[in-house]
All heavy atoms as a GROMACS GRO file, in nm:
protein
  658
    1MET      N    1   9.447  15.136   8.754
    1MET     CA    2   9.407  15.154   8.892
    1MET      C    3   9.492  15.071   8.976
    1MET      O    4   9.444  14.979   9.042
    1MET     CB    5   9.254  15.136   8.911
    1MET     CG    6   9.210  15.194   9.044
    1MET     SD    7   9.027  15.169   9.071
    1MET     CE    8   8.970  15.268   8.935
    2ASN      N    9   9.617  15.087   8.988
    2ASN     CA   10   9.717  15.010   9.063
    2ASN      C   11   9.739  15.062   9.200
    2ASN      O   12   9.835  15.045   9.252
    2ASN     CB   13   9.844  14.996   8.992
    2ASN     CG   14   9.878  14.867   8.933
    2ASN    OD1   15   9.811  14.774   8.964
    2ASN    ND2   16   9.980  14.862   8.848
    3LYS      N   17   9.638  15.102   9.278
    3LYS     CA   18   9.643  15.149   9.398
    3LYS      C   19   9.604  15.038   9.507
    3LYS      O   20   9.532  14.947   9.462
    3LYS     CB   21   9.553  15.267   9.425
    3LYS     CG   22   9.578  15.400   9.363
    3LYS     CD   23   9.459  15.487   9.381
    3LYS     CE   24   9.514  15.631   9.410
    3LYS     NZ   25   9.398  15.724   9.433
    4ASN      N   26   9.650  15.044   9.619
    4ASN     CA   27   9.597  14.968   9.728
    4ASN      C   28   9.461  15.001   9.748
    4ASN      O   29   9.418  15.109   9.747
    4ASN     CB   30   9.685  14.995   9.856
    4ASN     CG   31   9.645  14.914   9.972
    4ASN    OD1   32   9.532  14.895  10.007
    4ASN    ND2   33   9.749  14.864  10.046
    5ILE      N   34   9.379  14.892   9.772
    5ILE     CA   35   9.225  14.908   9.782
    5ILE      C   36   9.200  14.998   9.891
    5ILE      O   37   9.093  15.076   9.884
    5ILE     CB   38   9.159  14.779   9.801
    5ILE    CG1   39   9.010  14.793   9.769
    5ILE    CG2   40   9.185  14.710   9.918
    5ILE    CD1   41   8.935  14.664   9.735
    6ASN      N   42   9.283  15.001  10.005
    6ASN     CA   43   9.249  15.096  10.114
    6ASN      C   44   9.276  15.241  10.085
    6ASN      O   45   9.225  15.328  10.154
    6ASN     CB   46   9.338  15.056  10.243
    6ASN     CG   47   9.301  14.916  10.293
    6ASN    OD1   48   9.181  14.877  10.289
    6ASN    ND2   49   9.389  14.848  10.347
    7ASN      N   50   9.344  15.268   9.975
    7ASN     CA   51   9.383  15.404   9.947
    7ASN      C   52   9.286  15.458   9.835
    7ASN      O   53   9.299  15.567   9.791
    7ASN     CB   54   9.531  15.416   9.887
    7ASN     CG   55   9.628  15.384  10.001
    7ASN    OD1   56   9.596  15.415  10.113
    7ASN    ND2   57   9.729  15.330   9.961
    8LEU      N   58   9.181  15.374   9.795
    8LEU     CA   59   9.088  15.423   9.694
    8LEU      C   60   8.985  15.508   9.751
    8LEU      O   61   8.954  15.493   9.867
    8LEU     CB   62   9.025  15.303   9.628
    8LEU     CG   63   9.104  15.207   9.545
    8LEU    CD1   64   9.020  15.089   9.505
    8LEU    CD2   65   9.175  15.269   9.438
    9SER      N   66   8.942  15.612   9.672
    9SER     CA   67   8.825  15.684   9.719
    9SER      C   68   8.701  15.598   9.711
    9SER      O   69   8.704  15.493   9.643
    9SER     CB   70   8.806  15.814   9.636
    9SER     OG   71   8.769  15.788   9.500
   10THR      N   72   8.595  15.637   9.769
   10THR     CA   73   8.466  15.564   9.754
   10THR      C   74   8.424  15.542   9.608
   10THR      O   75   8.391  15.441   9.576
   10THR     CB   76   8.367  15.641   9.838
   10THR    OG1   77   8.397  15.650   9.976
   10THR    CG2   78   8.230  15.547   9.825
   11ASP      N   79   8.443  15.657   9.532
   11ASP     CA   80   8.399  15.642   9.393
   11ASP      C   81   8.498  15.554   9.315
   11ASP      O   82   8.440  15.474   9.243
   11ASP     CB   83   8.406  15.788   9.325
   11ASP     CG   84   8.294  15.875   9.364
   11ASP    OD1   85   8.188  15.833   9.404
   11ASP    OD2   86   8.307  16.002   9.350
   12GLU      N   87   8.626  15.555   9.349
   12GLU     CA   88   8.714  15.466   9.286
   12GLU      C   89   8.689  15.316   9.322
   12GLU      O   90   8.695  15.231   9.232
   12GLU     CB   91   8.862  15.494   9.316
   12GLU     CG   92   8.914  15.630   9.256
   12GLU     CD   93   9.052  15.672   9.316
   12GLU    OE1   94   9.073  15.650   9.432
   12GLU    OE2   95   9.134  15.722   9.232
   13LEU      N   96   8.641  15.296   9.442
   13LEU     CA   97   8.608  15.158   9.488
   13LEU      C   98   8.482  15.117   9.406
   13LEU      O   99   8.488  14.988   9.362
   13LEU     CB  100   8.586  15.151   9.638
   13LEU     CG  101   8.540  15.021   9.692
   13LEU    CD1  102   8.648  14.916   9.668
   13LEU    CD2  103   8.517  15.034   9.842
   14TYR      N  104   8.388  15.196   9.400
   14TYR     CA  105   8.267  15.151   9.320
   14TYR      C  106   8.299  15.122   9.175
   14TYR      O  107   8.245  15.026   9.114
   14TYR     CB  108   8.159  15.251   9.330
   14TYR     CG  109   8.088  15.248   9.465
   14TYR    CD1  110   8.077  15.368   9.536
   14TYR    CD2  111   8.036  15.127   9.530
   14TYR    CE1  112   8.006  15.365   9.677
   14TYR    CE2  113   7.972  15.136   9.641
   14TYR     CZ  114   7.964  15.242   9.711
   14TYR     OH  115   7.900  15.242   9.843
   15ILE      N  116   8.383  15.201   9.117
   15ILE     CA  117   8.425  15.187   8.980
   15ILE      C  118   8.501  15.046   8.966
   15ILE      O  119   8.480  14.974   8.870
   15ILE     CB  120   8.516  15.297   8.931
   15ILE    CG1  121   8.440  15.424   8.920
   15ILE    CG2  122   8.588  15.261   8.800
   15ILE    CD1  123   8.508  15.549   8.900
   16LEU      N  124   8.599  15.015   9.066
   16LEU     CA  125   8.674  14.890   9.064
   16LEU      C  126   8.567  14.780   9.070
   16LEU      O  127   8.580  14.673   8.998
   16LEU     CB  128   8.758  14.892   9.173
   16LEU     CG  129   8.833  14.754   9.206
   16LEU    CD1  130   8.934  14.721   9.085
   16LEU    CD2  131   8.906  14.764   9.334
   17ILE      N  132   8.473  14.774   9.156
   17ILE     CA  133   8.371  14.676   9.171
   17ILE      C  134   8.300  14.661   9.051
   17ILE      O  135   8.281  14.537   9.006
   17ILE     CB  136   8.285  14.703   9.295
   17ILE    CG1  137   8.359  14.698   9.430
   17ILE    CG2  138   8.163  14.606   9.301
   17ILE    CD1  139   8.282  14.749   9.544
   18GLY      N  140   8.253  14.756   8.982
   18GLY     CA  141   8.181  14.747   8.862
   18GLY      C  142   8.261  14.688   8.753
   18GLY      O  143   8.205  14.607   8.678
   19LYS      N  144   8.390  14.729   8.737
   19LYS     CA  145   8.475  14.670   8.636
   19LYS      C  146   8.492  14.529   8.660
   19LYS      O  147   8.503  14.448   8.569
   19LYS     CB  148   8.614  14.745   8.636
   19LYS     CG  149   8.611  14.870   8.560
   19LYS     CD  150   8.738  14.946   8.568
   19LYS     CE  151   8.729  15.075   8.498
   19LYS     NZ  152   8.869  15.142   8.489
   20ASN      N  153   8.506  14.479   8.790
   20ASN     CA  154   8.530  14.342   8.826
   20ASN      C  155   8.398  14.266   8.801
   20ASN      O  156   8.415  14.152   8.745
   20ASN     CB  157   8.575  14.323   8.967
   20ASN     CG  158   8.732  14.352   8.971
   20ASN    OD1  159   8.804  14.325   8.890
   20ASN    ND2  160   8.773  14.411   9.089
   21VAL      N  161   8.285  14.315   8.838
   21VAL     CA  162   8.166  14.249   8.798
   21VAL      C  163   8.160  14.219   8.646
   21VAL      O  164   8.117  14.112   8.604
   21VAL     CB  165   8.038  14.313   8.849
   21VAL    CG1  166   7.916  14.262   8.794
   21VAL    CG2  167   8.036  14.315   9.002
   22ALA      N  168   8.181  14.319   8.564
   22ALA     CA  169   8.179  14.314   8.421
   22ALA      C  170   8.283  14.210   8.373
   22ALA      O  171   8.239  14.125   8.284
   22ALA     CB  172   8.205  14.447   8.356
   23ARG      N  173   8.398  14.214   8.421
   23ARG     CA  174   8.508  14.126   8.382
   23ARG      C  175   8.468  13.972   8.414
   23ARG      O  176   8.480  13.887   8.321
   23ARG     CB  177   8.638  14.163   8.448
   23ARG     CG  178   8.758  14.061   8.417
   23ARG     CD  179   8.873  14.111   8.492
   23ARG     NE  180   8.870  14.113   8.634
   23ARG     CZ  181   8.869  14.017   8.712
   23ARG    NH1  182   8.884  13.889   8.667
   23ARG    NH2  183   8.860  14.028   8.848
   24LEU      N  184   8.414  13.950   8.534
   24LEU     CA  185   8.379  13.814   8.570
   24LEU      C  186   8.261  13.775   8.510
   24LEU      O  187   8.250  13.644   8.478
   24LEU     CB  188   8.372  13.808   8.726
   24LEU     CG  189   8.498  13.829   8.800
   24LEU    CD1  190   8.475  13.862   8.950
   24LEU    CD2  191   8.595  13.712   8.780
   25ARG      N  192   8.165  13.849   8.481
   25ARG     CA  193   8.041  13.819   8.409
   25ARG      C  194   8.070  13.778   8.262
   25ARG      O  195   8.037  13.682   8.216
   25ARG     CB  196   7.951  13.942   8.399
   25ARG     CG  197   7.821  13.921   8.318
   25ARG     CD  198   7.734  14.030   8.305
   25ARG     NE  199   7.800  14.158   8.261
   25ARG     CZ  200   7.842  14.187   8.138
   25ARG    NH1  201   7.818  14.089   8.039
   25ARG    NH2  202   7.896  14.296   8.100
   26GLN      N  203   8.170  13.853   8.196
   26GLN     CA  204   8.215  13.822   8.062
   26GLN      C  205   8.290  13.689   8.064
   26GLN      O  206   8.274  13.614   7.967
   26GLN     CB  207   8.288  13.939   8.005
   26GLN     CG  208   8.205  14.063   7.988
   26GLN     CD  209   8.288  14.191   7.947
   26GLN    OE1  210   8.412  14.189   7.968
   26GLN    NE2  211   8.214  14.291   7.912
   27LYS      N  212   8.377  13.675   8.166
   27LYS     CA  213   8.452  13.552   8.172
   27LYS      C  214   8.359  13.433   8.180
   27LYS      O  215   8.389  13.324   8.134
   27LYS     CB  216   8.547  13.549   8.295
   27LYS     CG  217   8.643  13.438   8.308
   27LYS     CD  218   8.732  13.461   8.419
   27LYS     CE  219   8.823  13.338   8.444
   27LYS     NZ  220   8.916  13.357   8.562
   28ALA      N  221   8.242  13.441   8.246
   28ALA     CA  222   8.145  13.339   8.264
   28ALA      C  223   8.053  13.326   8.132
   28ALA      O  224   7.958  13.256   8.130
   28ALA     CB  225   8.062  13.353   8.381
   29ASN      N  226   8.087  13.415   8.024
   29ASN     CA  227   8.011  13.413   7.913
   29ASN      C  228   7.860  13.444   7.938
   29ASN      O  229   7.769  13.384   7.880
   29ASN     CB  230   8.021  13.287   7.830
   29ASN     CG  231   8.152  13.264   7.776
   29ASN    OD1  232   8.217  13.349   7.727
   29ASN    ND2  233   8.207  13.136   7.797
   30MET      N  234   7.832  13.539   8.028
   30MET     CA  235   7.699  13.577   8.056
   30MET      C  236   7.682  13.731   8.009
   30MET      O  237   7.771  13.810   8.021
   30MET     CB  238   7.665  13.585   8.203
   30MET     CG  239   7.651  13.448   8.267
   30MET     SD  240   7.598  13.451   8.438
   30MET     CE  241   7.424  13.461   8.400
   31SER      N  242   7.567  13.749   7.944
   31SER     CA  243   7.531  13.879   7.906
   31SER      C  244   7.481  13.962   8.029
   31SER      O  245   7.439  13.901   8.127
   31SER     CB  246   7.427  13.890   7.795
   31SER     OG  247   7.306  13.841   7.844
   32GLN      N  248   7.462  14.091   8.015
   32GLN     CA  249   7.400  14.172   8.120
   32GLN      C  250   7.262  14.124   8.143
   32GLN      O  251   7.224  14.115   8.255
   32GLN     CB  252   7.413  14.321   8.084
   32GLN     CG  253   7.550  14.380   8.100
   32GLN     CD  254   7.556  14.526   8.066
   32GLN    OE1  255   7.458  14.578   7.992
   32GLN    NE2  256   7.655  14.599   8.110
   33LEU      N  257   7.199  14.094   8.042
   33LEU     CA  258   7.049  14.046   8.054
   33LEU      C  259   7.043  13.914   8.124
   33LEU      O  260   6.967  13.898   8.208
   33LEU     CB  261   6.981  14.039   7.912
   33LEU     CG  262   6.843  13.988   7.914
   33LEU    CD1  263   6.752  14.077   7.996
   33LEU    CD2  264   6.779  13.987   7.768
   34ASP      N  265   7.133  13.822   8.090
   34ASP     CA  266   7.145  13.690   8.150
   34ASP      C  267   7.165  13.707   8.304
   34ASP      O  268   7.083  13.652   8.381
   34ASP     CB  269   7.250  13.601   8.104
   34ASP     CG  270   7.231  13.553   7.959
   34ASP    OD1  271   7.115  13.553   7.912
   34ASP    OD2  272   7.338  13.529   7.881
   35LEU      N  273   7.264  13.795   8.341
   35LEU     CA  274   7.282  13.807   8.486
   35LEU      C  275   7.172  13.878   8.552
   35LEU      O  276   7.122  13.835   8.659
   35LEU     CB  277   7.412  13.892   8.501
   35LEU     CG  278   7.445  13.918   8.648
   35LEU    CD1  279   7.456  13.795   8.733
   35LEU    CD2  280   7.582  14.005   8.655
   36SER      N  281   7.114  13.975   8.488
   36SER     CA  282   6.997  14.048   8.552
   36SER      C  283   6.874  13.954   8.574
   36SER      O  284   6.816  13.967   8.676
   36SER     CB  285   6.961  14.156   8.441
   36SER     OG  286   6.866  14.244   8.512
   37LEU      N  287   6.848  13.873   8.479
   37LEU     CA  288   6.733  13.769   8.489
   37LEU      C  289   6.767  13.667   8.596
   37LEU      O  290   6.669  13.643   8.673
   37LEU     CB  291   6.702  13.703   8.353
   37LEU     CG  292   6.653  13.796   8.240
   37LEU    CD1  293   6.653  13.713   8.108
   37LEU    CD2  294   6.522  13.845   8.275
   38GLU      N  295   6.891  13.632   8.604
   38GLU     CA  296   6.920  13.529   8.716
   38GLU      C  297   6.908  13.597   8.852
   38GLU      O  298   6.876  13.533   8.949
   38GLU     CB  299   7.070  13.478   8.694
   38GLU     CG  300   7.084  13.383   8.593
   38GLU     CD  301   7.046  13.256   8.621
   38GLU    OE1  302   7.051  13.207   8.745
   38GLU    OE2  303   7.003  13.172   8.534
   39MET      N  304   6.925  13.728   8.853
   39MET     CA  305   6.914  13.801   8.990
   39MET      C  306   6.766  13.829   9.017
   39MET      O  307   6.739  13.879   9.124
   39MET     CB  308   6.982  13.930   8.974
   39MET     CG  309   7.147  13.917   8.972
   39MET     SD  310   7.227  14.077   8.959
   39MET     CE  311   7.187  14.137   9.119
   40GLY      N  312   6.676  13.803   8.917
   40GLY     CA  313   6.538  13.831   8.945
   40GLY      C  314   6.488  13.965   8.889
   40GLY      O  315   6.376  14.012   8.921
   41ASN      N  316   6.574  14.032   8.811
   41ASN     CA  317   6.534  14.164   8.759
   41ASN      C  318   6.481  14.136   8.615
   41ASN      O  319   6.509  14.043   8.555
   41ASN     CB  320   6.655  14.257   8.744
   41ASN     CG  321   6.720  14.280   8.889
   41ASN    OD1  322   6.649  14.294   8.983
   41ASN    ND2  323   6.847  14.285   8.890
   42LYS      N  324   6.399  14.237   8.563
   42LYS     CA  325   6.348  14.226   8.432
   42LYS      C  326   6.425  14.297   8.319
   42LYS      O  327   6.391  14.288   8.207
   42LYS     CB  328   6.192  14.269   8.432
   42LYS     CG  329   6.118  14.177   8.523
   42LYS     CD  330   5.971  14.214   8.525
   42LYS     CE  331   5.892  14.119   8.616
   42LYS     NZ  332   5.757  14.166   8.633
   43SER      N  333   6.501  14.392   8.362
   43SER     CA  334   6.586  14.460   8.260
   43SER      C  335   6.732  14.466   8.312
   43SER      O  336   6.771  14.439   8.423
   43SER     CB  337   6.534  14.606   8.249
   43SER     OG  338   6.573  14.686   8.366
   44THR      N  339   6.816  14.521   8.216
   44THR     CA  340   6.959  14.538   8.244
   44THR      C  341   6.993  14.665   8.304
   44THR      O  342   7.114  14.687   8.334
   44THR     CB  343   7.036  14.520   8.109
   44THR    OG1  344   6.995  14.617   8.035
   44THR    CG2  345   7.010  14.378   8.048
   45SER      N  346   6.911  14.751   8.346
   45SER     CA  347   6.944  14.877   8.385
   45SER      C  348   7.045  14.878   8.510
   45SER      O  349   7.135  14.954   8.511
   45SER     CB  350   6.817  14.967   8.413
   45SER     OG  351   6.746  14.923   8.520
   46LEU      N  352   7.004  14.805   8.607
   46LEU     CA  353   7.088  14.798   8.718
   46LEU      C  354   7.232  14.750   8.686
   46LEU      O  355   7.332  14.812   8.715
   46LEU     CB  356   7.040  14.704   8.842
   46LEU     CG  357   7.146  14.669   8.944
   46LEU    CD1  358   7.173  14.797   9.030
   46LEU    CD2  359   7.097  14.551   9.024
   47ILE      N  360   7.242  14.640   8.617
   47ILE     CA  361   7.368  14.579   8.580
   47ILE      C  362   7.454  14.679   8.499
   47ILE      O  363   7.570  14.715   8.526
   47ILE     CB  364   7.356  14.456   8.510
   47ILE    CG1  365   7.272  14.350   8.578
   47ILE    CG2  366   7.500  14.386   8.466
   47ILE    CD1  367   7.330  14.307   8.716
   48SER      N  368   7.386  14.734   8.390
   48SER     CA  369   7.465  14.819   8.301
   48SER      C  370   7.503  14.953   8.370
   48SER      O  371   7.624  14.982   8.356
   48SER     CB  372   7.381  14.850   8.171
   48SER     OG  373   7.268  14.921   8.202
   49SER      N  374   7.422  15.014   8.451
   49SER     CA  375   7.456  15.135   8.518
   49SER      C  376   7.562  15.103   8.624
   49SER      O  377   7.655  15.186   8.637
   49SER     CB  378   7.329  15.196   8.582
   49SER     OG  379   7.245  15.235   8.482
   50ALA      N  380   7.544  14.999   8.707
   50ALA     CA  381   7.642  14.981   8.805
   50ALA      C  382   7.775  14.930   8.763
   50ALA      O  383   7.878  14.970   8.823
   50ALA     CB  384   7.589  14.877   8.909
   51GLU      N  385   7.779  14.850   8.651
   51GLU     CA  386   7.909  14.824   8.598
   51GLU      C  387   7.988  14.946   8.559
   51GLU      O  388   8.119  14.938   8.577
   51GLU     CB  389   7.897  14.725   8.482
   51GLU     CG  390   7.869  14.587   8.528
   51GLU     CD  391   7.864  14.487   8.405
   51GLU    OE1  392   7.863  14.529   8.283
   51GLU    OE2  393   7.842  14.363   8.430
   52LEU      N  394   7.924  15.049   8.506
   52LEU     CA  395   7.991  15.169   8.472
   52LEU      C  396   7.998  15.282   8.582
   52LEU      O  397   8.058  15.385   8.560
   52LEU     CB  398   7.932  15.220   8.345
   52LEU     CG  399   7.935  15.127   8.228
   52LEU    CD1  400   7.843  15.183   8.107
   52LEU    CD2  401   8.071  15.111   8.183
   53TYR      N  402   7.922  15.249   8.683
   53TYR     CA  403   7.914  15.349   8.798
   53TYR      C  404   7.841  15.481   8.739
   53TYR      O  405   7.875  15.593   8.773
   53TYR     CB  406   8.033  15.372   8.867
   53TYR     CG  407   8.032  15.462   8.993
   53TYR    CD1  408   7.938  15.418   9.094
   53TYR    CD2  409   8.108  15.568   9.020
   53TYR    CE1  410   7.933  15.490   9.216
   53TYR    CE2  411   8.095  15.640   9.135
   53TYR     CZ  412   7.997  15.604   9.226
   53TYR     OH  413   7.991  15.676   9.354
   54LYS      N  414   7.755  15.452   8.646
   54LYS     CA  415   7.677  15.572   8.577
   54LYS      C  416   7.579  15.638   8.666
   54LYS      O  417   7.511  15.556   8.734
   54LYS     CB  418   7.611  15.519   8.451
   54LYS     CG  419   7.535  15.617   8.371
   54LYS     CD  420   7.470  15.548   8.253
   54LYS     CE  421   7.400  15.656   8.172
   54LYS     NZ  422   7.328  15.586   8.058
   55ASN      N  423   7.587  15.763   8.689
   55ASN     CA  424   7.509  15.835   8.781
   55ASN      C  425   7.514  15.784   8.923
   55ASN      O  426   7.424  15.781   8.998
   55ASN     CB  427   7.360  15.832   8.731
   55ASN     CG  428   7.336  15.886   8.595
   55ASN    OD1  429   7.387  15.995   8.571
   55ASN    ND2  430   7.244  15.831   8.524
   56LYS      N  431   7.643  15.745   8.949
   56LYS     CA  432   7.670  15.678   9.085
   56LYS      C  433   7.584  15.566   9.123
   56LYS      O  434   7.574  15.536   9.241
   56LYS     CB  435   7.672  15.800   9.191
   56LYS     CG  436   7.767  15.904   9.162
   56LYS     CD  437   7.801  15.985   9.288
   56LYS     CE  438   7.921  16.081   9.253
   56LYS     NZ  439   7.992  16.113   9.368
   57ARG      N  440   7.544  15.491   9.034
   57ARG     CA  441   7.467  15.381   9.055
   57ARG      C  442   7.563  15.265   9.094
   57ARG      O  443   7.665  15.251   9.027
   57ARG     CB  444   7.385  15.331   8.932
   57ARG     CG  445   7.284  15.216   8.944
   57ARG     CD  446   7.148  15.271   8.958
   57ARG     NE  447   7.050  15.160   9.001
   57ARG     CZ  448   6.971  15.112   8.907
   57ARG    NH1  449   6.952  15.155   8.792
   57ARG    NH2  450   6.885  15.011   8.955
   58LYS      N  451   7.538  15.193   9.203
   58LYS     CA  452   7.632  15.089   9.249
   58LYS      C  453   7.560  14.969   9.290
   58LYS      O  454   7.435  14.965   9.320
   58LYS     CB  455   7.706  15.154   9.361
   58LYS     CG  456   7.629  15.205   9.475
   58LYS     CD  457   7.710  15.296   9.559
   58LYS     CE  458   7.627  15.370   9.673
   58LYS     NZ  459   7.547  15.475   9.613
   59PHE      N  460   7.635  14.860   9.311
   59PHE     CA  461   7.588  14.738   9.364
   59PHE      C  462   7.593  14.747   9.512
   59PHE      O  463   7.689  14.797   9.565
   59PHE     CB  464   7.677  14.617   9.321
   59PHE     CG  465   7.672  14.587   9.168
   59PHE    CD1  466   7.785  14.620   9.099
   59PHE    CD2  467   7.568  14.536   9.112
   59PHE    CE1  468   7.787  14.585   8.963
   59PHE    CE2  469   7.555  14.508   8.978
   59PHE     CZ  470   7.670  14.539   8.908
   60ASN      N  471   7.487  14.691   9.574
   60ASN     CA  472   7.500  14.686   9.722
   60ASN      C  473   7.552  14.548   9.764
   60ASN      O  474   7.572  14.464   9.673
   60ASN     CB  475   7.358  14.720   9.788
   60ASN     CG  476   7.243  14.616   9.760
   60ASN    OD1  477   7.278  14.492   9.759
   60ASN    ND2  478   7.133  14.658   9.734
   61ILE      N  479   7.571  14.523   9.891
   61ILE     CA  480   7.638  14.401   9.934
   61ILE      C  481   7.546  14.272   9.909
   61ILE      O  482   7.602  14.172   9.874
   61ILE     CB  483   7.681  14.403  10.088
   61ILE    CG1  484   7.778  14.292  10.122
   61ILE    CG2  485   7.565  14.404  10.172
   61ILE    CD1  486   7.908  14.309  10.052
   62ALA      N  487   7.419  14.285   9.915
   62ALA     CA  488   7.330  14.176   9.887
   62ALA      C  489   7.340  14.138   9.742
   62ALA      O  490   7.334  14.024   9.701
   62ALA     CB  491   7.190  14.211   9.933
   63GLN      N  492   7.338  14.239   9.657
   63GLN     CA  493   7.356  14.218   9.511
   63GLN      C  494   7.477  14.150   9.478
   63GLN      O  495   7.488  14.057   9.398
   63GLN     CB  496   7.336  14.346   9.426
   63GLN     CG  497   7.201  14.405   9.440
   63GLN     CD  498   7.193  14.545   9.398
   63GLN    OE1  499   7.290  14.631   9.408
   63GLN    NE2  500   7.073  14.594   9.357
   64LEU      N  501   7.591  14.194   9.536
   64LEU     CA  502   7.726  14.138   9.512
   64LEU      C  503   7.720  13.994   9.567
   64LEU      O  504   7.786  13.905   9.503
   64LEU     CB  505   7.833  14.207   9.585
   64LEU     CG  506   7.865  14.356   9.528
   64LEU    CD1  507   7.969  14.426   9.614
   64LEU    CD2  508   7.913  14.344   9.382
   65HIS      N  509   7.663  13.956   9.684
   65HIS     CA  510   7.658  13.826   9.726
   65HIS      C  511   7.584  13.746   9.620
   65HIS      O  512   7.624  13.626   9.592
   65HIS     CB  513   7.589  13.830   9.866
   65HIS     CG  514   7.571  13.697   9.927
   65HIS    ND1  515   7.451  13.629   9.940
   65HIS    CD2  516   7.676  13.616   9.973
   65HIS    CE1  517   7.477  13.507  10.008
   65HIS    NE2  518   7.613  13.502  10.027
   66LYS      N  519   7.467  13.790   9.582
   66LYS     CA  520   7.387  13.716   9.477
   66LYS      C  521   7.471  13.686   9.349
   66LYS      O  522   7.469  13.586   9.292
   66LYS     CB  523   7.256  13.785   9.443
   66LYS     CG  524   7.154  13.702   9.365
   66LYS     CD  525   7.035  13.793   9.340
   66LYS     CE  526   6.945  13.792   9.466
   66LYS     NZ  527   6.805  13.842   9.447
   67ILE      N  528   7.541  13.801   9.302
   67ILE     CA  529   7.620  13.791   9.173
   67ILE      C  530   7.725  13.679   9.200
   67ILE      O  531   7.756  13.607   9.099
   67ILE     CB  532   7.666  13.926   9.132
   67ILE    CG1  533   7.549  14.017   9.092
   67ILE    CG2  534   7.769  13.910   9.023
   67ILE    CD1  535   7.594  14.159   9.083
   68SER      N  536   7.803  13.683   9.317
   68SER     CA  537   7.905  13.584   9.335
   68SER      C  538   7.856  13.454   9.329
   68SER      O  539   7.923  13.361   9.276
   68SER     CB  540   7.971  13.628   9.467
   68SER     OG  541   7.892  13.594   9.582
   69LYS      N  542   7.720  13.427   9.382
   69LYS     CA  543   7.673  13.287   9.372
   69LYS      C  544   7.643  13.257   9.226
   69LYS      O  545   7.669  13.138   9.183
   69LYS     CB  546   7.550  13.280   9.458
   69LYS     CG  547   7.572  13.274   9.602
   69LYS     CD  548   7.445  13.261   9.678
   69LYS     CE  549   7.473  13.226   9.819
   69LYS     NZ  550   7.345  13.198   9.890
   70ILE      N  551   7.583  13.349   9.151
   70ILE     CA  552   7.545  13.325   9.015
   70ILE      C  553   7.668  13.285   8.925
   70ILE      O  554   7.679  13.192   8.839
   70ILE     CB  555   7.469  13.433   8.952
   70ILE    CG1  556   7.332  13.447   9.022
   70ILE    CG2  557   7.451  13.427   8.811
   70ILE    CD1  558   7.257  13.579   9.002
   71LEU      N  559   7.782  13.371   8.948
   71LEU     CA  560   7.893  13.354   8.867
   71LEU      C  561   7.992  13.253   8.930
   71LEU      O  562   8.093  13.218   8.869
   71LEU     CB  563   7.970  13.494   8.862
   71LEU     CG  564   7.893  13.601   8.790
   71LEU    CD1  565   7.982  13.737   8.787
   71LEU    CD2  566   7.854  13.564   8.650
   72ASN      N  567   7.962  13.204   9.043
   72ASN     CA  568   8.040  13.095   9.114
   72ASN      C  569   8.175  13.149   9.136
   72ASN      O  570   8.275  13.086   9.105
   72ASN     CB  571   8.037  12.966   9.040
   72ASN     CG  572   8.096  12.851   9.121
   72ASN    OD1  573   8.073  12.851   9.236
   72ASN    ND2  574   8.149  12.749   9.050
   73VAL      N  575   8.192  13.268   9.196
   73VAL     CA  576   8.313  13.326   9.238
   73VAL      C  577   8.315  13.367   9.380
   73VAL      O  578   8.206  13.396   9.434
   73VAL     CB  579   8.352  13.447   9.145
   73VAL    CG1  580   8.380  13.405   8.995
   73VAL    CG2  581   8.247  13.559   9.155
   74ASP      N  582   8.428  13.391   9.437
   74ASP     CA  583   8.427  13.439   9.584
   74ASP      C  584   8.396  13.585   9.572
   74ASP      O  585   8.439  13.660   9.482
   74ASP     CB  586   8.572  13.416   9.627
   74ASP     CG  587   8.585  13.441   9.781
   74ASP    OD1  588   8.552  13.559   9.825
   74ASP    OD2  589   8.630  13.363   9.854
   75ILE      N  590   8.324  13.640   9.666
   75ILE     CA  591   8.281  13.771   9.659
   75ILE      C  592   8.400  13.864   9.675
   75ILE      O  593   8.401  13.987   9.623
   75ILE     CB  594   8.182  13.803   9.780
   75ILE    CG1  595   8.107  13.938   9.753
   75ILE    CG2  596   8.253  13.800   9.911
   75ILE    CD1  597   7.994  13.952   9.854
   76CYS      N  598   8.508  13.819   9.728
   76CYS     CA  599   8.632  13.897   9.735
   76CYS      C  600   8.691  13.941   9.589
   76CYS      O  601   8.760  14.034   9.579
   76CYS     CB  602   8.742  13.823   9.812
   76CYS     SG  603   8.693  13.793   9.981
   77GLU      N  604   8.653  13.854   9.506
   77GLU     CA  605   8.704  13.891   9.360
   77GLU      C  606   8.657  14.016   9.313
   77GLU      O  607   8.721  14.083   9.231
   77GLU     CB  608   8.648  13.777   9.265
   77GLU     CG  609   8.710  13.640   9.280
   77GLU     CD  610   8.849  13.631   9.242
   77GLU    OE1  611   8.893  13.693   9.141
   77GLU    OE2  612   8.937  13.587   9.321
   78PHE      N  613   8.552  14.066   9.361
   78PHE     CA  614   8.496  14.201   9.311
   78PHE      C  615   8.586  14.314   9.369
   78PHE      O  616   8.572  14.432   9.315
   78PHE     CB  617   8.355  14.221   9.364
   78PHE     CG  618   8.253  14.120   9.305
   78PHE    CD1  619   8.165  14.055   9.394
   78PHE    CD2  620   8.256  14.084   9.173
   78PHE    CE1  621   8.082  13.959   9.339
   78PHE    CE2  622   8.175  13.988   9.125
   78PHE     CZ  623   8.090  13.922   9.207
   79PHE      N  624   8.670  14.285   9.473
   79PHE     CA  625   8.749  14.399   9.525
   79PHE      C  626   8.895  14.385   9.492
   79PHE      O  627   8.986  14.461   9.545
   79PHE     CB  628   8.730  14.388   9.681
   79PHE     CG  629   8.594  14.411   9.737
   79PHE    CD1  630   8.514  14.293   9.744
   79PHE    CD2  631   8.542  14.521   9.753
   79PHE    CE1  632   8.370  14.308   9.786
   79PHE    CE2  633   8.404  14.555   9.791
   79PHE     CZ  634   8.325  14.426   9.815
   80GLN      N  635   8.929  14.294   9.401
   80GLN     CA  636   9.067  14.281   9.364
   80GLN      C  637   9.110  14.384   9.261
   80GLN      O  638   9.040  14.419   9.170
   80GLN     CB  639   9.086  14.141   9.293
   80GLN     CG  640   9.055  14.025   9.387
   80GLN     CD  641   9.158  14.020   9.506
   80GLN    OE1  642   9.274  14.048   9.488
   80GLN    NE2  643   9.104  14.004   9.626
   81PRO      N  644   9.216  14.444   9.280
   81PRO     CA  645   9.273  14.540   9.191
   81PRO      C  646   9.295  14.487   9.058
   81PRO      O  647   9.336  14.366   9.046
   81PRO     CB  648   9.412  14.582   9.250
   81PRO     CG  649   9.407  14.548   9.391
   81PRO     CD  650   9.314  14.424   9.399
   82ILE      N  651   9.271  14.564   8.952
   82ILE     CA  652   9.286  14.518   8.815
   82ILE      C  653   9.418  14.548   8.756
   82ILE      O  654   9.471  14.652   8.786
   82ILE     CB  655   9.171  14.580   8.724
   82ILE    CG1  656   9.041  14.537   8.775
   82ILE    CG2  657   9.186  14.542   8.581
   82ILE    CD1  658   8.925  14.612   8.704
   0.00000   0.00000   0.00000
C-alpha cells in the first residue's frame, strides 16, 4: 500500500490503521488480549476485528488515542504508510 495517505479510500485508510495498530502492538510484545484489557475491554473482539477491518469494524479516534498512550507511540504512527 505505497500510496499517499490522502489518495487512500476510506476503506484503505481503515485497513492501514488496523495494520499499524497490529504492527505496533506486536512490536511492544503485547497480545490482543493484553491491549484489550489495558483499554478496559473484557474480550479481544474489538482489537481483532478492527486490526483486520473485519465487517468494517474500525477504531475510533478515542480508541486510537488510548492505544497510543498504552503503546507509548505518537498517534500519527497509526497513519504512516507501510
